[in-house]
N, C-alpha and C positions, 0 to 999 in steps of 0.2 A: 854063729859060733865066734867064741873069741877065747883064747888059750890065757891071756895075762888079764883079764879085767871080768868082774861080775857088774850086773845092772839090776838097779830099782827101779822099777816104773811105777807112777802113780797118775793115775788118771784124773786129769783135770775138768774135762768136758766130754760127753759122749759116752759109747761103750765099745771097748775094747775085745776084740779075738785073740787070746793068746793061745799059742803054742808050745810047748815045753816038752821035749824028747817025745813027740807023737802023739800028747794028750792036749786036747784042748779045753778053755774053759773062758770065761768072760767076766770083765772087771767092769764095774759100773763106775760114776764119778764118785771121788774119795777112797775107791779100791785101790790096791797095791798088790805088787809081786816081787819077789825079788829071783833073779836069774843068777845062778851059779857059772863061774868059768866051767869051761870045756863041755858046756851043755848046750844043744841044739835047741834054739829057738826063734819064734817068729811072731810078729805082731801085725793085726791087720784091722781094719775097720770094715764092718759088715753093714752097718746102719747107714740112715741118712744124714746124721746130726754129722759135722765134723769131730774129729778125734782130736784130743789135745791131750798132750801126757807130760810129765816131768821125768825124766830120764838122768839118774844118777850112776855115774860110771866110777867101779873101785878097782883098783890093782895098781901093780908096780908099773906097768907100762899101757898106755893109751891110746897108741899110734894106729892111723888108718890101716896099716898093714897086718893088725891085729885082727881083721875081719875075714872068717872064713864063709864064702856065699856058697849055698846048695842050690837056690834056686831065688831068683831075684826078679819079681813080677811087679814090683813097687817102685819103682823107679819114678813114677810119677807124684810121690809123696813131696808134699810142700814141708820140708824141714827148716825148722826156725832155731837157731843157736843163739843163745844170750850169754 
């Protein structure tokens, strides 16, 4: 969760499993979702194809200290930032 930013995720490759406030849904290539600030969210890849997304962050503050972690089992992610 973030207090100062919202996110827009767009799936470029694979299928994303998205959890927002305890509700789960899937996004395929070309689909997207918007996550509002102060909303608990999670992204995972439950498939065998690598997941690639574009993440756009919107807000008055985008610092790393605005990340509220509840559970972090995905530290093995390969995050690429351009």
